[in-house]
Structure formats: C-alpha cells, structure tokens
C-alpha positions as CSV (number, residue, x, y, z in Angstrom):
1,M,-5.3,9.5,24.6
2,A,-6.8,11.2,21.5
3,A,-4.9,12.5,18.8
4,A,-4.5,16.0,18.1
5,E,-6.2,17.9,15.6
6,L,-4.1,18.7,12.7
7,E,-4.2,21.8,10.3
8,K,-3.3,21.6,6.9
9,V,-0.6,23.5,5.4
10,D,1.1,24.1,2.0
11,I,4.8,24.2,2.5
12,S,5.5,24.8,-1.3
13,D,7.5,27.6,-3.3
14,G,3.9,28.1,-5.1
15,T,4.8,26.0,-8.0
16,I,3.8,22.8,-6.9
17,P,1.6,22.2,-4.0
18,R,3.3,20.4,-1.2
19,P,0.4,19.9,1.6
20,T,1.5,18.8,4.9
21,F,-0.1,18.6,8.5
22,I,0.9,20.2,11.8
23,N,-0.7,20.1,14.9
24,K,-3.4,22.5,15.3
25,N,-2.9,23.4,18.9
26,L,0.6,25.1,18.5
27,S,1.3,28.5,19.6
28,V,1.4,31.1,16.8
29,E,5.2,31.8,17.0
30,Y,6.1,28.1,17.0
31,K,3.9,27.3,14.2
32,A,5.5,30.0,12.3
33,D,8.8,29.0,13.2
34,L,8.1,25.1,12.2
35,I,6.2,26.2,8.8
36,N,9.6,27.8,7.9
37,L,11.9,25.0,9.2
38,L,9.6,22.8,6.6
39,K,9.9,25.1,3.6
40,E,13.7,25.2,4.2
41,Y,13.8,21.4,4.0
42,V,11.0,20.9,1.8
43,D,13.6,19.1,-0.7
44,C,14.1,16.3,2.1
45,F,10.6,14.9,1.9
46,A,9.5,12.7,-0.9
47,W,6.3,13.7,-2.7
48,E,6.1,10.7,-5.3
49,Y,6.7,7.2,-5.1
50,H,9.6,7.5,-7.8
51,E,11.5,9.9,-5.4
52,M,12.3,7.1,-2.7
53,S,13.9,4.8,-4.8
54,G,16.9,4.8,-2.3
55,L,14.6,4.1,0.9
56,S,15.9,0.6,2.2
57,R,13.4,-2.0,2.4
58,D,14.6,-3.1,6.1
59,L,13.2,0.4,7.0
60,V,9.6,0.0,5.4
61,E,9.2,-3.8,4.9
62,H,6.5,-5.4,7.4
63,R,7.4,-8.8,8.7
64,L,5.3,-11.2,10.3
65,P,7.2,-13.2,12.9
66,I,6.4,-16.6,11.9
67,I,7.3,-19.8,13.7
68,A,8.3,-22.8,11.5
69,D,5.6,-25.3,13.1
70,F,2.8,-23.0,12.6
71,K,-0.1,-23.9,9.8
72,P,0.1,-20.9,7.3
73,Y,-3.4,-19.1,7.5
74,K,-4.9,-17.6,4.3
75,Q,-7.8,-14.9,4.5
76,P,-10.7,-15.8,2.4
77,A,-10.9,-13.3,-0.5
78,R,-12.8,-10.0,0.0
79,H,-15.0,-8.9,-2.6
80,F,-15.5,-5.0,-3.7
81,N,-17.9,-3.3,-5.9
82,R,-16.6,-2.6,-9.8
83,I,-15.9,0.8,-9.2
84,M,-13.8,0.1,-6.2
85,Y,-12.3,-2.8,-7.9
86,D,-11.0,-0.6,-10.9
87,Q,-9.5,2.1,-8.3
88,I,-7.8,-0.7,-6.7
89,K,-6.4,-2.3,-9.8
90,A,-5.2,1.0,-10.9
91,E,-3.4,1.7,-7.4
92,I,-1.9,-1.7,-7.3
93,N,-0.6,-1.2,-11.0
94,H,0.9,2.0,-10.3
95,L,2.6,0.5,-6.9
96,L,4.3,-2.3,-9.1
97,D,5.5,0.1,-11.6
98,V,7.3,2.2,-9.3
99,G,8.8,-1.1,-7.5
100,F,7.3,-0.3,-4.0
101,I,5.6,-4.0,-4.2
102,R,6.2,-7.0,-6.0
103,S,4.4,-10.2,-7.1
104,C,4.3,-13.1,-5.0
105,C,3.3,-16.5,-6.4
106,Y,2.2,-19.2,-4.0
107,A,2.3,-17.4,-0.9
108,D,1.7,-19.4,2.2
109,W,0.4,-16.4,4.6
110,I,-2.1,-14.3,2.8
111,S,-4.1,-11.0,4.2
112,N,-6.0,-9.3,2.3
113,I,-5.9,-5.5,0.9
114,V,-8.1,-3.1,2.4
115,P,-9.0,-0.1,0.1
116,V,-8.7,3.6,2.2
117,E,-10.5,6.6,0.5
118,K,-8.0,9.7,0.9
119,N,-9.9,12.8,2.3
120,D,-8.8,15.3,0.0
121,S,-8.5,13.8,-3.5
122,G,-11.0,10.8,-3.7
123,N,-7.9,8.8,-4.7
124,I,-7.5,5.5,-2.5
125,R,-4.8,4.0,-0.8
126,V,-4.4,0.3,-0.4
127,C,-3.4,-1.1,3.1
128,I,-3.0,-4.5,4.2
129,D,-5.1,-6.0,7.2
130,S,-2.9,-8.3,9.0
131,R,-5.0,-8.5,12.1
132,D,-6.4,-12.1,11.6
133,L,-3.3,-13.3,11.0
134,I,-1.7,-11.8,14.0
135,L,-4.8,-13.1,16.0
136,K,-4.1,-16.6,14.7
137,L,-0.5,-16.3,15.8
138,L,-0.8,-14.9,19.4
139,P,-2.4,-17.6,21.1
140,K,0.1,-19.9,20.0
141,M,3.0,-17.5,21.0
142,N,1.7,-17.1,24.5
143,I,1.7,-13.3,24.0
144,L,-0.5,-11.1,26.2
145,C,-2.5,-8.4,24.3
146,L,-3.7,-5.7,26.1
C-alpha cells in the first residue's frame, strides 16, 4: 500500500510559519474543516525542541529487547564527508543542549547515526539505524520476519 500524497499547509496566524502536511486527496470541504481545526488547536503542537520538555520518556524512547545471554553487537563506525560531519555535530550538540539525547559511555550495543536531509530547509535530521542490531537478534529469538 502506497502512502497518500501530502499537501503542505501553513496553520499559523501569520506571524511565525507553522507548516504541516495533510492528505492531498481530501475533499475540499473536509480539507477546509481539517485546516480550521488544526488552526484552532495550533497551540497543542510542539514546533521547537524546548516546547516538549514535559514529554514522558516512556512515550518517545526507543528500546531494543535484549536477552541477557546475547553477545553485544557494535556496528562499525560510518564515515561522512567533512561538510556533513559539521552539520551532524551541530545537530547532535543542539539535541544535547535541549535534553533530547544524553551521552552514553561504554555502550555495549551501538548503532550508527544516519543523517537525513530535510526537503524544505536543507537542514539534517539525525536518525538511528538499528536494522543490523535487530537482524542479529531475530535468528536467536526465533522470530519470523515477513
């Protein structure tokens, strides 16, 4: 099943842009109602990291189900070009400053970051690639992957 095409809409009051995306295939009437609803509750959305300080870690923290006798796995380090490295460093420092991530010393399980360039701004988002770790765990857990 393919994802629906999205349409970018601004739900701000005109002072600070508040872009979001809605399904492009909605009826005109439904689309207008949805945009009005989003504008009415625009204050419920977090637009900056510092606006999410009360967010419970239980809701947003990723966990890898590890069984005690598994041998830890560390992905080999990836290398990035110098321009990308500077952007990655700036984004990681920003995430550390606002408390979204924290340093971990002597980690037993390590996944690399994957920098993803945002379409509209040219900035990057730093993601974690856990696929190798999960693929190492699945055969030992007798889990069928579809």
